[in-house]
C-alpha positions as CSV (number, residue, x, y, z in Angstrom):
1,M,-9.4,-42.6,-1.7
2,P,-11.9,-41.4,-4.3
3,V,-12.4,-43.6,-7.4
4,N,-10.6,-41.8,-10.3
5,L,-11.6,-38.4,-9.1
6,P,-8.7,-35.9,-9.6
7,P,-8.0,-33.1,-7.2
8,L,-9.9,-29.9,-8.0
9,D,-8.0,-27.3,-10.2
10,P,-9.3,-23.9,-9.2
11,A,-8.1,-22.4,-12.5
12,A,-10.5,-24.7,-14.3
13,L,-13.5,-23.1,-12.7
14,H,-14.9,-20.1,-14.7
15,A,-16.4,-17.2,-12.8
16,V,-20.1,-16.6,-13.5
17,P,-20.8,-12.8,-14.0
18,G,-23.3,-11.8,-11.3
19,V,-22.2,-14.3,-8.6
20,R,-19.7,-13.7,-5.9
21,L,-18.8,-16.3,-3.2
22,G,-17.3,-15.9,0.3
23,V,-16.1,-18.5,2.8
24,A,-15.4,-18.3,6.5
25,K,-14.3,-20.4,9.4
26,A,-17.2,-20.1,11.9
27,G,-16.4,-23.1,14.3
28,I,-20.0,-24.5,13.8
29,R,-18.9,-28.1,14.8
30,K,-15.0,-28.2,14.5
31,P,-12.5,-25.4,14.9
32,N,-10.3,-24.1,12.1
33,R,-12.1,-25.4,9.1
34,A,-14.1,-23.6,6.4
35,D,-17.7,-24.3,7.3
36,L,-19.8,-21.2,6.2
37,V,-20.3,-20.1,2.6
38,V,-22.3,-17.1,1.2
39,L,-23.2,-16.7,-2.5
40,A,-24.2,-13.0,-3.3
41,L,-26.3,-12.6,-6.4
42,D,-26.7,-9.5,-8.5
43,D,-30.2,-8.0,-8.8
44,G,-32.1,-9.6,-11.6
45,A,-30.9,-13.3,-11.1
46,A,-33.5,-16.0,-11.3
47,V,-33.3,-19.0,-8.9
48,A,-35.1,-22.5,-8.9
49,G,-34.5,-25.6,-7.0
50,V,-35.4,-29.1,-6.2
51,F,-35.3,-30.6,-2.7
52,T,-35.5,-33.9,-0.8
53,Q,-38.6,-36.0,-0.9
54,N,-37.9,-37.1,2.6
55,R,-41.0,-36.2,4.5
56,F,-38.8,-35.5,7.6
57,C,-37.2,-32.6,5.7
58,A,-34.9,-30.2,7.4
59,A,-35.7,-26.8,8.6
60,P,-33.7,-24.9,5.9
61,V,-35.5,-27.0,3.2
62,Q,-38.8,-25.7,4.5
63,V,-37.6,-22.2,4.6
64,C,-36.1,-22.3,1.1
65,R,-39.4,-23.5,-0.3
66,A,-41.2,-20.7,1.4
67,H,-38.7,-18.0,0.3
68,L,-38.7,-19.3,-3.3
69,A,-42.5,-19.2,-3.4
70,A,-42.6,-15.7,-1.9
71,G,-41.1,-14.4,-5.2
72,Q,-39.2,-11.4,-3.8
73,G,-36.0,-12.2,-5.9
74,I,-33.4,-14.3,-4.2
75,R,-30.1,-12.3,-3.7
76,A,-28.1,-14.6,-1.4
77,V,-27.5,-18.2,-0.5
78,L,-26.2,-19.1,2.9
79,V,-24.6,-22.6,3.5
80,N,-23.4,-24.0,6.7
81,T,-21.8,-27.5,7.4
82,G,-21.4,-29.3,10.6
83,N,-25.1,-29.1,11.6
84,A,-28.0,-30.2,9.4
85,N,-30.7,-28.4,11.5
86,A,-33.0,-31.3,10.8
87,G,-35.2,-33.0,13.4
88,T,-35.2,-29.8,15.3
89,G,-38.9,-28.8,15.2
90,A,-40.2,-25.3,15.5
91,D,-37.0,-24.1,17.2
92,G,-35.0,-25.3,14.1
93,L,-37.3,-23.3,11.8
94,A,-36.9,-20.2,13.9
95,R,-33.0,-20.5,13.8
96,A,-33.1,-21.0,10.0
97,Q,-35.2,-17.9,9.7
98,Q,-32.8,-16.1,12.1
99,T,-29.7,-16.8,10.0
100,C,-31.6,-15.4,7.0
101,A,-32.5,-12.2,8.9
102,A,-28.9,-11.8,10.0
103,L,-27.4,-12.2,6.5
104,A,-30.1,-10.0,5.1
105,G,-29.4,-7.2,7.6
106,L,-25.8,-7.2,6.6
107,M,-26.5,-7.0,2.9
108,G,-29.5,-4.6,2.9
109,L,-32.0,-7.3,1.8
110,A,-35.3,-8.7,3.0
111,P,-34.9,-12.0,4.9
112,Q,-37.1,-13.7,2.1
113,Q,-34.3,-12.9,-0.4
114,V,-31.9,-15.3,1.4
115,L,-32.0,-19.2,0.8
116,P,-30.4,-21.1,3.8
117,F,-28.9,-24.5,3.5
118,S,-27.4,-26.8,6.2
119,T,-25.7,-30.1,6.2
120,G,-24.1,-32.3,8.9
121,V,-25.4,-34.0,12.0
122,I,-29.2,-34.3,12.4
123,M,-31.1,-33.5,15.7
124,E,-28.7,-31.0,17.0
125,T,-29.4,-27.3,17.7
126,L,-28.1,-25.0,15.0
127,P,-25.5,-22.7,16.6
128,V,-26.9,-19.4,15.2
129,D,-24.6,-17.3,17.3
130,R,-21.5,-18.9,15.5
131,I,-23.0,-18.4,12.1
132,E,-23.9,-14.7,12.8
133,A,-20.3,-14.1,14.0
134,G,-18.9,-15.7,11.0
135,L,-21.0,-13.8,8.4
136,P,-18.9,-10.6,8.3
137,A,-15.8,-12.7,7.4
138,A,-17.7,-14.5,4.7
139,L,-18.9,-11.2,3.2
140,A,-15.5,-9.7,3.3
141,D,-14.3,-12.7,1.3
142,L,-16.8,-12.3,-1.6
143,R,-15.1,-12.8,-4.9
144,P,-16.3,-13.9,-8.4
145,D,-13.4,-16.5,-8.6
146,N,-14.0,-18.2,-5.3
147,W,-15.8,-21.4,-6.5
148,A,-13.0,-23.8,-5.4
149,A,-13.0,-22.4,-1.8
150,A,-16.8,-22.7,-1.8
151,A,-16.5,-26.3,-2.8
152,Q,-14.2,-26.9,0.1
153,G,-16.4,-24.9,2.5
154,I,-19.5,-27.2,1.9
155,M,-17.8,-30.5,2.6
156,T,-18.7,-32.9,5.4
157,T,-17.3,-36.5,5.0
158,D,-16.2,-35.7,1.5
159,T,-12.5,-36.4,0.9
160,L,-12.2,-34.0,-2.0
161,P,-14.1,-30.9,-3.0
162,K,-16.4,-31.2,-6.1
163,A,-16.9,-28.7,-8.8
164,A,-17.4,-28.5,-12.5
165,S,-17.4,-25.8,-15.1
166,R,-17.8,-25.3,-18.8
167,Q,-18.6,-22.6,-21.4
168,L,-20.6,-22.6,-24.6
169,Q,-21.5,-20.2,-27.3
170,I,-25.1,-18.9,-27.5
171,G,-26.0,-16.2,-30.1
172,G,-22.3,-15.3,-30.5
173,R,-21.8,-14.7,-26.7
174,T,-19.9,-16.9,-24.2
175,V,-22.1,-18.5,-21.7
176,T,-20.6,-19.8,-18.5
177,I,-21.9,-22.7,-16.3
178,T,-20.1,-23.4,-12.9
179,G,-21.3,-25.5,-10.0
180,V,-20.3,-27.2,-6.7
181,S,-21.6,-30.2,-4.9
182,K,-21.0,-32.1,-1.7
183,G,-22.0,-35.5,-0.6
184,A,-20.3,-38.9,0.2
185,G,-22.8,-40.8,2.3
186,M,-26.5,-40.9,3.1
187,I,-27.0,-40.7,-0.7
188,R,-30.0,-42.0,-2.5
189,P,-31.8,-39.1,-4.1
190,N,-35.4,-38.9,-4.4
191,M,-34.5,-35.5,-5.7
192,A,-29.8,-37.5,-3.3
193,T,-26.7,-36.0,2.6
194,M,-26.1,-33.9,-0.7
195,L,-26.1,-30.2,-1.7
196,G,-25.5,-28.8,-5.2
197,F,-25.4,-25.3,-6.4
198,M,-25.0,-24.3,-10.1
199,A,-25.0,-20.9,-11.7
200,T,-25.0,-19.6,-15.3
201,D,-25.1,-16.3,-16.9
202,A,-27.4,-17.5,-19.7
203,V,-30.2,-15.2,-20.5
204,I,-33.1,-17.6,-20.0
205,A,-36.7,-16.7,-19.2
206,P,-37.1,-17.2,-15.4
207,A,-40.3,-19.1,-16.1
208,L,-38.2,-21.9,-17.7
209,L,-35.7,-22.3,-14.7
210,Q,-37.8,-24.7,-12.6
211,A,-38.3,-27.2,-15.5
212,L,-34.6,-26.9,-16.4
213,V,-33.4,-27.6,-12.9
214,T,-35.9,-30.4,-12.4
215,E,-34.8,-32.0,-15.7
216,A,-31.1,-31.7,-14.8
217,A,-31.6,-33.2,-11.3
218,D,-33.6,-36.2,-12.8
219,A,-30.7,-36.9,-15.2
220,S,-27.9,-36.6,-12.6
221,F,-28.5,-36.3,-8.8
222,N,-31.6,-38.5,-9.1
223,R,-29.5,-41.2,-10.8
224,I,-26.9,-41.8,-8.1
225,T,-26.9,-43.9,-4.9
226,I,-24.2,-44.8,-2.4
227,D,-26.1,-46.4,0.5
228,G,-29.7,-46.1,-0.4
229,D,-30.6,-43.5,2.3
230,T,-32.5,-40.3,1.3
231,S,-31.3,-37.5,3.3
232,T,-33.4,-34.8,5.2
233,N,-31.5,-31.9,3.6
234,D,-31.0,-32.7,-0.2
235,S,-31.0,-29.7,-2.3
236,F,-30.0,-28.6,-5.8
237,V,-30.2,-25.1,-6.8
238,L,-29.8,-23.4,-10.3
239,I,-29.1,-19.7,-10.6
240,A,-29.3,-17.8,-13.8
241,T,-27.9,-14.3,-13.6
242,R,-29.0,-13.5,-17.2
243,Q,-25.9,-11.4,-17.9
244,A,-24.4,-13.1,-21.0
245,G,-25.9,-10.6,-23.4
246,H,-27.5,-13.0,-26.0
247,A,-31.1,-13.0,-26.9
248,E,-33.4,-14.4,-24.2
249,I,-34.1,-18.1,-24.4
250,T,-37.8,-18.4,-24.2
251,A,-38.3,-22.2,-25.0
252,L,-36.2,-25.1,-23.8
253,D,-36.9,-27.0,-27.1
254,S,-35.3,-24.2,-29.3
255,A,-31.8,-24.7,-30.6
256,D,-30.4,-22.4,-27.9
257,G,-32.5,-23.9,-25.3
258,Q,-31.4,-27.4,-26.2
259,A,-27.7,-26.4,-26.2
260,L,-28.1,-24.8,-22.7
261,R,-30.1,-27.8,-21.2
262,A,-27.5,-30.2,-22.6
263,A,-24.7,-28.2,-20.9
264,I,-26.4,-27.8,-17.6
265,T,-27.2,-31.5,-17.6
266,A,-23.6,-32.4,-18.4
267,V,-22.3,-30.3,-15.5
268,A,-24.9,-31.7,-13.1
269,Q,-24.0,-35.2,-14.2
270,Q,-20.3,-34.5,-13.5
271,L,-21.1,-33.1,-10.1
272,A,-23.4,-36.1,-9.3
273,Q,-20.8,-38.7,-10.4
274,A,-18.2,-37.0,-8.4
275,I,-20.3,-37.7,-5.3
276,V,-20.4,-41.3,-6.1
277,R,-16.7,-41.5,-6.9
278,D,-16.0,-40.0,-3.4
279,G,-18.6,-42.3,-1.8
280,E,-17.7,-43.2,1.8
281,G,-15.2,-46.0,1.6
282,A,-15.8,-46.5,-2.1
283,T,-13.1,-48.4,-4.1
284,K,-15.1,-48.8,-7.4
285,F,-17.4,-46.7,-9.6
286,I,-20.2,-48.7,-11.1
287,T,-22.6,-47.8,-13.9
288,V,-25.8,-49.8,-14.0
289,Q,-27.5,-49.7,-17.4
290,V,-30.9,-51.3,-17.8
291,E,-32.2,-51.6,-21.3
292,G,-35.3,-53.0,-23.1
293,G,-37.9,-52.1,-20.5
294,R,-41.5,-51.2,-21.2
295,T,-41.1,-47.9,-19.3
296,E,-38.2,-45.9,-17.9
297,A,-39.8,-46.3,-14.6
298,E,-39.4,-50.1,-14.6
299,C,-35.9,-49.8,-15.9
300,K,-35.1,-47.5,-12.8
301,L,-36.6,-50.0,-10.5
302,V,-34.2,-52.7,-11.7
303,A,-31.2,-50.4,-11.8
304,Y,-31.8,-49.2,-8.3
305,A,-32.5,-52.8,-7.0
306,I,-29.0,-53.7,-8.3
307,A,-27.4,-50.5,-7.1
308,H,-28.8,-50.6,-3.6
309,S,-28.2,-54.4,-2.8
310,P,-25.6,-54.7,0.0
311,L,-24.9,-58.2,-1.3
312,V,-24.1,-56.9,-4.9
313,K,-22.1,-54.0,-3.5
314,T,-19.9,-56.1,-1.1
315,A,-19.3,-58.5,-3.9
316,F,-18.0,-55.7,-6.1
317,F,-15.7,-54.6,-3.1
318,A,-14.3,-58.1,-2.9
319,S,-13.9,-58.5,-6.7
320,D,-16.0,-61.6,-6.3
321,P,-18.1,-62.5,-9.4
322,N,-20.9,-63.9,-7.3
323,L,-23.2,-62.6,-10.1
324,G,-26.3,-64.5,-9.1
325,R,-26.7,-61.6,-6.6
326,I,-27.4,-59.3,-9.5
327,L,-29.9,-61.6,-11.1
328,A,-31.7,-62.0,-7.7
329,A,-31.9,-58.1,-7.5
330,V,-33.4,-58.0,-11.0
331,G,-36.0,-60.5,-9.9
332,Y,-37.2,-58.7,-6.8
333,A,-37.1,-55.2,-8.3
334,G,-40.9,-55.1,-8.6
335,I,-41.8,-56.1,-12.2
336,D,-44.6,-58.6,-11.7
337,D,-44.7,-60.0,-15.2
338,L,-41.0,-60.2,-15.7
339,D,-39.8,-63.1,-17.9
340,Q,-36.6,-64.4,-16.6
341,G,-36.1,-66.4,-19.8
342,L,-35.6,-63.2,-21.7
343,I,-32.9,-61.5,-19.6
344,D,-29.3,-61.0,-20.7
345,L,-26.6,-59.8,-18.1
346,Y,-23.3,-58.3,-19.1
347,L,-20.3,-57.1,-17.1
348,D,-18.6,-54.7,-19.4
349,D,-18.0,-56.8,-22.5
350,V,-18.5,-60.2,-20.8
351,H,-21.9,-61.9,-21.5
352,V,-22.7,-63.4,-18.1
353,A,-26.2,-64.7,-18.4
354,T,-28.8,-65.3,-21.1
355,Q,-32.3,-67.0,-21.2
356,G,-32.5,-67.2,-17.4
357,G,-29.2,-69.0,-16.9
358,R,-25.5,-68.9,-17.3
359,H,-24.2,-68.0,-20.8
360,P,-22.4,-71.1,-22.3
361,G,-19.3,-69.0,-23.1
362,Y,-19.0,-67.3,-19.6
363,S,-16.0,-68.1,-17.4
364,E,-15.5,-67.0,-13.9
365,A,-12.0,-65.8,-14.9
366,D,-13.6,-63.3,-17.2
367,G,-16.0,-62.1,-14.6
368,Q,-13.2,-61.7,-12.0
369,R,-11.1,-59.7,-14.6
370,V,-13.9,-57.2,-14.9
371,M,-14.7,-57.1,-11.2
372,R,-11.0,-56.2,-10.4
373,Q,-11.4,-53.0,-12.4
374,S,-11.9,-49.7,-10.6
375,E,-14.8,-48.8,-13.1
376,I,-17.3,-51.3,-14.0
377,T,-20.5,-51.4,-16.1
378,V,-23.4,-53.7,-15.4
379,R,-25.8,-54.0,-18.4
380,V,-29.1,-55.7,-18.0
381,L,-31.3,-56.3,-21.1
382,L,-35.0,-57.0,-20.2
383,H,-36.1,-57.4,-23.8
384,R,-39.6,-56.1,-23.0
385,G,-39.6,-52.8,-24.9
386,A,-37.4,-49.8,-25.9
387,A,-37.0,-47.9,-22.7
388,Q,-33.8,-47.6,-20.7
389,A,-32.2,-46.1,-17.6
390,T,-28.8,-45.5,-16.1
391,V,-27.8,-45.3,-12.5
392,W,-24.4,-44.6,-10.9
393,T,-23.2,-46.3,-7.7
394,C,-20.2,-47.6,-5.8
395,D,-19.2,-50.7,-3.8
396,L,-19.7,-51.1,-0.1
397,S,-16.5,-51.5,1.9
398,H,-15.3,-51.9,5.5
399,D,-14.4,-48.2,5.6
400,Y,-18.1,-47.2,4.9
401,V,-19.0,-48.8,8.3
402,S,-16.0,-47.3,10.0
403,I,-16.8,-43.8,8.7
404,N,-20.4,-43.9,9.7
405,A,-19.8,-45.5,13.1
406,D,-17.4,-42.6,13.9
407,Y,-19.3,-39.8,12.2
408,R,-20.4,-37.9,15.3
409,S,-17.1,-38.4,17.2
């Protein structure tokens, strides 16, 4: 069961003017499940995205990058589950392009105006015929209020659909932000298998969108890990339909720009944390805070060393305060001149270690009390500077092994 992740309430998701969503059952891998999603965008929408840093990136990632660079104006997003179309070579590229052409033909667009996304099993041939056959049903289903169905339609091993929405006031007008994400395993972003799609009707200068989506990803999807694996298909896309009616935002550091970037980042963090809460087999949601580093980069090194460690993650699953494993991870994180005599370690409010050793007031009973919680904060103070970083992760359970051993069956 997901860790404190409530079931999705469709009524809590605000429609974004200029975006319609349609879902279909195309039988891409399994029958009778929603596995094909189309987002139709009004003319004038601006789109930007960030993608996996895995050099073995999937065919749809390559096509998306090319179509965004072409600059013809993105008018549609096409998502399929059940097949990642990764590790498929030139044939996979041709099939991704074929799906774009098929949707473009039905919508009266150029193929370069379609962004394709795939998620699922790697190194299997994309069943283009099934996707093409499912497109008319997806288009017939296009509705502005279909975000919850879209969240369901992009799932793979997720146990719950993930979506978030909020509204704010800019220039006396209501601005809406709504997004969906999917992911439960193979999560370690160097962007994190995950997909995220967010739309807003904010009137933002298109030239600012890439910086905004990159910043939001760095503060959210690039701060989560479940198993330390960076997928071939990771993608996060931000759409601005520019229909809210307020004066155009031309600088992110303006008052309106700061309000928008804070709201975008908050929605992205909610979507990213939902992925961790629904991590494959997860029973605990863990926040790792590293403070007092010389740079944010070295704080992230330490945070990810802790968050990726199988020994640390299995200790959390067992509620075993074997906390020397955390100190060991701090030590091998990659800070060559780290002074262990300066380090403090906390579990929530419990001061575990100080000056390189066990805190005199620490008791194992206090550590176990925290370890039994479903939500835990690990706090490391390096005492080297003023930088800090936060990463979100989960424990590693028996079910994680079972889920991934059975994934293709």
